[in-house]
N, C-alpha and C positions, 0 to 999 in steps of 0.2 A: 890631400886636396878634397877628397870626398868627406872626410871628417869635418874639415872646415866648412864645407857647404852645408853639411847636415847641421853643425853647430849654428851656422847663420840662419838657417830655416827654423831650427828650434827657437832661436832668439826672436825672429820675426813672429812665429806662432805665439811665444810667450807675450810678446808685446801686444798682438792682437787680442790674445785671451785677457791680458790686463785691461785693454780698453773695453773689451765687452763687459768684464766684471764691474769696472768703474761706471760704465753706462747702465748696466742693470742695477747697480747699487744706487745710483742717482734716481733711476726710475722707482725703485723700491722705497727709497726715502721719501720721494714726492708722493707716492701712494700712501705711505704711512702718515704723512702730514695730512692729506686729503682725508683719509679715513678718521684720523684724531679729530679733525675739524668737524666732520660729520656727527662723530660720537659727542662733542662738545654741544653742538647744535641740538642733538636729541635729548641730551641731558638737560639742556635749558628748557626745551619743550616739555620734558617730563616734569621738571620742577614747577613750571608754569601750570601745568595740568593738576599737579598735586596741590599747589596753592589754590587753584580754582574749586577743586574738589573739597578742600578744607573749608573754604569760604561757604560753599553750597551746604555742607554738613552743619556749619554753625548756623546758617540761616534756617535750615531745616529744624534744627533743635530749638531755635527761637520761636518759630512758627508752631511747633508742637507745644512749646510752653504757653504760648498765647493761647492755642487752642484750649489747653487745660485750664487756664485762667478764665476763659470765656465759659466753659463748662461749669466751673465753680461758681461764677458769677450768675449763670442761668439757674443753677440749683438754689442759690441764695435768693434770687428773685422769686423762684417758685415757692420757696419757703415762706418768704414775705407776703406773697398773694395768698397763700393758704392762711396765714394768720390774719391777714386783712379781710379775707372772705369770712372767717369765723367771727371776727369782730363786727362785720356787716350784718350777719345773721343775728347776732345777739342784739345790736342796735335796732334791727328791724322788729325783733320780738318785743323789746322794751317799748318801742314806738306803738306796736300793736296793742300791747296792754294799756299804755297810757291813753290811747285812743278809746279802748273800751271803757276805761274809767271815766273819761271825759263824757262819752256817750251816755254812760249811766247817770252821771250828775246832770247833764242836759235833759235827760228823760225826766228825772226827779224834779228839775226846776219847772218842766212844763207841766208837772203834776201827774204825769201818766206813769204806768208801770213800765220798768226797763226791759226791753225786749233782748238786749245784748247779753250774751253769755258772760259769766265771770262777775257779775254784780250782785 
């Protein structure tokens, strides 16, 4: 009689233990699913941030390239300005010499001596 009672109690305890294990297993499975969903969400956020970072990096490289192009253009313009300045100085010198020649001729036509230098 006692053995049967103990066997019945063991069976009841085994059944309760089985229910607890099943319940905890379901809770654990639900927790795993929740954590997997959180991981998927974080992975998606990370991918988006990586994509955004790559886009910003590309834009920065483009801007850097534009800056270099602008620096090159500025240098070209400075070179051109230097060449034009030299040309202008040359034209001014030629104009000064022509003016002196013309002044000399004008003075000669007037019949007086030329006071201009270079004649």
